[in-house]
C-alpha positions in Angstrom: -36.2 -21.0 4.8 -33.0 -20.7 6.8 -32.5 -18.2 9.6 -29.9 -16.2 7.6 -32.4 -15.8 4.7 -35.2 -14.9 7.1 -33.1 -12.1 8.6 -31.8 -10.9 5.2 -35.4 -10.6 4.0 -36.6 -8.8 7.1 -36.7 -5.0 6.9 -37.8 -3.8 10.4 -35.8 -4.0 13.6 -36.1 -7.0 15.8 -37.1 -7.0 19.5 -35.2 -9.0 22.2 -38.1 -11.5 22.4 -37.9 -12.2 18.7 -34.1 -12.7 18.7 -34.3 -14.9 21.7 -36.9 -17.1 20.0 -34.9 -17.3 16.8 -31.7 -18.3 18.6 -33.5 -20.6 21.0 -32.2 -18.8 24.2 -33.9 -16.8 26.9 -34.5 -13.1 26.7 -32.2 -12.7 29.7 -29.4 -14.3 27.7 -29.9 -11.8 24.9 -29.9 -8.9 27.3 -26.6 -10.2 28.8 -25.1 -10.6 25.4 -26.1 -7.1 24.4 -24.7 -5.6 27.6 -21.4 -7.4 27.0 -21.3 -6.2 23.4 -21.3 -9.8 22.1 -24.3 -9.3 19.8 -24.8 -6.3 17.5 -27.7 -4.1 18.7 -28.8 -0.5 19.1 -31.1 1.4 21.5 -34.4 3.2 20.8 -35.5 5.2 23.7 -34.1 2.8 26.2 -35.2 -0.4 24.3 -32.8 -2.8 22.7 -33.4 -3.5 19.0 -31.5 -5.5 16.4 -30.8 -4.8 12.8 -31.7 -8.0 10.9 -28.8 -7.5 8.4 -26.3 -7.0 11.2 -27.6 -10.0 13.0 -27.4 -12.1 9.9 -23.7 -11.1 9.4 -23.0 -11.8 13.1 -24.5 -15.3 12.8 -22.4 -16.0 9.6 -19.3 -15.0 11.5 -20.2 -17.2 14.4 -20.7 -20.1 12.0 -17.3 -19.4 10.3 -15.5 -19.2 13.7 -17.1 -22.5 14.8 -15.8 -24.0 11.6 -17.8 -27.2 11.5 -18.5 -27.6 15.2 -21.8 -29.4 14.5 -23.4 -32.0 16.7 -24.7 -35.3 15.3 -28.2 -33.8 15.4 -27.2 -31.1 12.9 -27.1 -28.3 15.5 -24.5 -25.6 15.5 -22.5 -25.4 18.8 -22.2 -21.6 19.2 -19.6 -20.6 21.7 -20.8 -17.0 21.9 -24.4 -17.9 22.8 -23.2 -20.7 25.2 -25.8 -23.1 24.0 -26.7 -25.3 21.0 -28.6 -23.4 18.3 -30.6 -25.7 16.0 -30.1 -25.2 12.3 -33.1 -23.2 11.3 -34.7 -24.7 8.3 -38.4 -24.5 7.6 -38.4 -28.2 6.5 -37.3 -29.6 9.9 -40.3 -30.9 11.8 -38.8 -30.9 15.3 -35.9 -29.8 17.4 -33.5 -32.4 18.5 -32.9 -33.3 22.1 -30.1 -31.4 23.7 -31.3 -28.1 22.2 -32.5 -25.5 24.6 -36.2 -24.8 24.2 -37.4 -21.3 23.3 -38.6 -19.4 26.4 
């Protein structure tokens, strides 16, 4: 299942750690993106949370803006995240080199 599908099927809010793991970046990077207003988020009693539907739409827009900026390994080069985000597909057995590991 692709990342967009996973997010669209998810009903409860996501935590920073979950979003970081999904995008293959550090939690610190997610906090920075939220503080800069780069990634859609909301606050619950001081904690940052993410609406899965909003996150799915944001990722779709990032993919459209990148318009085919894929590496040879099939990873999306995402300018907003400032890293390489692997295509999330449950059939892929491993991440390619050059992709930042999950924290």
